[in-house]
TORBADO-679291 format. One line per 10 residues: number of its first residue (from 0); their letters; for each residue x, y, z of C-alpha. Coordinates in pm, whole numbers. Last residue first. Layout:
N
NUM	A	X,Y,Z  ...
This chain:
294
293	XXXXXXXXXX	-3601,-1143,-3386  -3335,-1370,-3236  -3069,-1100,-3226  -3302,-847,-3064  -3388,-1094,-2788  -3025,-1194,-2733  -2916,-830,-2698  -3203,-738,-2466  -3132,-1043,-2248  -2761,-957,-2231
283	XXXXXXXXXX	-2845,-597,-2131  -3090,-725,-1868  -2829,-963,-1725  -2566,-686,-1719  -2811,-460,-1532  -2885,-730,-1277  -2521,-817,-1212  -2447,-451,-1130  -2759,-406,-916  -2709,-737,-731
273	XXXXXXXXXX	-2345,-647,-661  -2442,-308,-523  -2726,-442,-304  -2505,-722,-170  -2232,-471,-83  -2483,-259,105  -2608,-559,306  -2260,-697,383  -2112,-355,460  -2406,-257,680
263	XXXXXXXXXX	-2375,-584,876  -2008,-504,944  -1723,-689,774  -1527,-942,984  -1165,-841,1047  -931,-1133,977  -624,-922,908  -544,-1011,546  -848,-1207,426  -1110,-1001,612
253	XXXXXXXXXX	-944,-670,522  -923,-782,158  -1292,-871,163  -1370,-537,332  -1220,-355,29  -1393,-566,-240  -1725,-384,-201  -1547,-49,-245  -1446,-156,-602  -1800,-260,-702
243	XXXXXXXXXX	-1826,85,-859  -1620,-37,-1156  -1918,-236,-1285  -2123,82,-1321  -1843,272,-1494  -1782,-6,-1744  -2154,-24,-1824  -2173,358,-1856  -1869,374,-2087  -1997,98,-2314
233	XXXXXXXXXX	-1820,-236,-2338  -1524,-377,-2535  -1276,-92,-2580  -1327,26,-2220  -1250,-325,-2097  -913,-350,-2274  -789,-17,-2138  -908,-108,-1787  -728,-444,-1794  -398,-275,-1884
223	XXXXXXXXXX	-456,1,-1629  -529,-257,-1357  -196,-429,-1428  -20,-106,-1331  -281,51,-1099  -314,-185,-802  -75,-449,-938  270,-308,-1017  241,46,-887  57,-41,-569
213	XXXXXXXXXX	268,-353,-509  587,-148,-554  454,115,-310  371,-159,-58  712,-326,-75  885,10,-30  669,93,271  703,-255,429  1086,-247,383  1120,102,525
203	XXXXXXXXXX	1204,421,337  1106,727,540  987,1000,305  1191,1323,288  980,1608,420  786,1793,150  879,2065,-98  1082,1850,-340  824,1571,-301  563,1793,-468
193	XXXXXXXXXX	775,1788,-785  792,1408,-767  416,1375,-719  332,1614,-1002  569,1432,-1240  435,1090,-1135  76,1204,-1193  164,1337,-1540  353,1018,-1628  62,808,-1502
183	XXXXXXXXXX	-182,999,-1720  48,960,-2022  45,582,-1971  -333,587,-1921  -369,773,-2250  -139,521,-2419  -369,242,-2296  -658,393,-2494  -536,221,-2814  -740,269,-3133
173	XXXXXXXXXX	-1102,183,-3215  -1221,229,-2857  -1052,571,-2841  -1371,762,-2756  -1413,508,-2474  -1100,653,-2315  -1246,1004,-2344  -1578,905,-2184  -1435,683,-1909  -1178,946,-1810
163	XXXXXXXXXX	-1445,1218,-1839  -1642,1038,-1569  -1333,1020,-1344  -1281,1395,-1400  -1634,1470,-1281  -1616,1233,-984  -1278,1389,-891  -1449,1729,-898  -1703,1601,-645  -1423,1468,-423
153	XXXXXXXXXX	-1245,1805,-439  -1567,1980,-333  -1607,1739,-40  -1251,1807,72  -1298,2184,41  -1608,2159,261  -1403,2003,539  -1475,1664,685  -1771,1559,893  -2061,1357,762
143	XXXXXXXXXX	-2084,995,658  -1929,713,863  -2245,552,1006  -2408,531,662  -2095,415,478  -2215,75,361  -2585,170,347  -2503,490,154  -2297,294,-98  -2580,42,-144
133	XXXXXXXXXX	-2826,322,-213  -2585,468,-471  -2562,132,-641  -2941,92,-619  -3006,423,-795  -2732,365,-1055  -2879,21,-1131  -3224,170,-1195  -3067,436,-1418  -2876,173,-1616
123	XXXXXXXXXX	-3185,-48,-1645  -3376,245,-1798  -3123,276,-2078  -2838,521,-2132  -2789,530,-2508  -2434,556,-2636  -2395,846,-2882  -2048,895,-2734  -2044,1265,-2650  -2413,1359,-2651
113	XXXXXXXXXX	-2547,1036,-2491  -2248,932,-2282  -2244,1262,-2090  -2559,1197,-1887  -2478,835,-1801  -2117,932,-1725  -2235,1199,-1480  -2466,953,-1303  -2193,686,-1303  -1950,935,-1136
103	XXXXXXXXXX	-2166,999,-829  -1908,752,-707  -1668,1031,-623  -1907,1176,-365  -1961,844,-186  -1590,759,-190  -1475,1100,-64  -1744,1115,204  -1649,769,333  -1277,857,331
93	XXXXXXXXXX	-1353,1159,548  -1261,1503,418  -945,1707,364  -678,1440,308  -909,1199,127  -1000,1481,-111  -631,1534,-194  -589,1173,-304  -916,1188,-496  -801,1507,-670
83	XXXXXXXXXX	-461,1361,-763  -591,1030,-900  -880,1194,-1084  -657,1471,-1221  -427,1210,-1375  -720,1029,-1539  -873,1350,-1675  -535,1470,-1805  -465,1138,-1980  -816,1119,-2126
73	XXXXXXXXXX	-783,1473,-2264  -437,1398,-2408  -551,1090,-2601  -883,1252,-2690  -720,1563,-2841  -458,1364,-3029  -107,1339,-2888  -14,1069,-3142  169,858,-2885  160,502,-3014
63	XXXXXXXXXX	355,324,-2739  625,79,-2854  681,-180,-2580  307,-226,-2503  352,-440,-2190  695,-319,-2077  575,39,-2119  262,-35,-1913  465,-181,-1626  708,114,-1638
53	XXXXXXXXXX	413,356,-1623  279,170,-1319  610,223,-1135  595,599,-1194  224,600,-1107  296,428,-774  558,686,-684  352,990,-785  40,883,-593  247,789,-286
43	XXXXXXXXXX	435,1119,-302  105,1305,-339  -40,1120,-38  249,1223,192  433,916,320  373,668,605  320,372,366  167,54,517  -186,198,523  -148,264,148
33	XXXXXXXXXX	-129,-112,83  -468,-215,226  -638,103,109  -524,55,-251  -628,-312,-284  -966,-208,-426  -810,-92,-754  -706,-453,-825  -1060,-588,-778  -1208,-298,-976
23	XXXXXXXXXX	-974,-375,-1267  -1062,-744,-1249  -1429,-653,-1277  -1339,-420,-1566  -1167,-712,-1743  -1447,-963,-1676  -1706,-724,-1822  -1484,-656,-2124  -1423,-1028,-2177  -1799,-1080,-2180
13	XXXXXXXXXX	-1837,-790,-2423  -1574,-933,-2655  -1736,-1277,-2639  -2079,-1139,-2721  -1944,-929,-3009  -1759,-1228,-3148  -2070,-1444,-3116  -2272,-1179,-3301  -2013,-1168,-3580  -2015,-1546,-3615
3	XXXX	-2395,-1546,-3640  -2391,-1272,-3905  -2138,-1464,-4116  -2357,-1776,-4103
């Protein structure tokens, strides 16, 4: 009886984790839609939205538990570096290159999860990673190439830091990883505000201000809260794999907001990615139910 209740709790927690990281990816995907409305330097945008996001997180947790442990600080630095490196990568290479290169992240997470988290990367994870990457290439096939080498290198480093974000946040699954995200946003905000001192004064228009508030409030504020819950409930590689559906949501926002119909490549590639992510979760659930019934 006790064992059955425990298994149900685990199943429910994992389901909530899957839904939370899906919601996180949905919120992250609104970035492009809002950023297009802000004619500011990328570092100022990154700093401004992180400042607002930190306020959202503070209002949610009220009394943050800042113990400044190794994993709390490491996760914060990795998360902040990811936001700054990806922003810089988009400036020096094409957006398609930056996205493709950053989403090598699940491969890195799959490799690191074994020695650092003792979480086994199964065959279904590797199969899903292959099809996710294939789907990404299909989506961006006609947009790949070009860009400066430095931009591609920055995108690769952002993939590495993004992987470490998942790893170090997952390391805190028995505590509160949200404090790491709070620290990460403070670091990003500080870098953005310092950079603003050496850049032209941003033009404050109603659409720009509205967009930066939406970015801070929803795109990474609420997303951070969902992300912190998800990473406590499911493995780092599962969370990372589900998060890669973020680019699939982008054309949906474009369709809803400006009525632009996604290309055939986007529909096919997006279908491949979603099928891979759903497939791996189905296999994991099947494995869990089979082992439980034995």
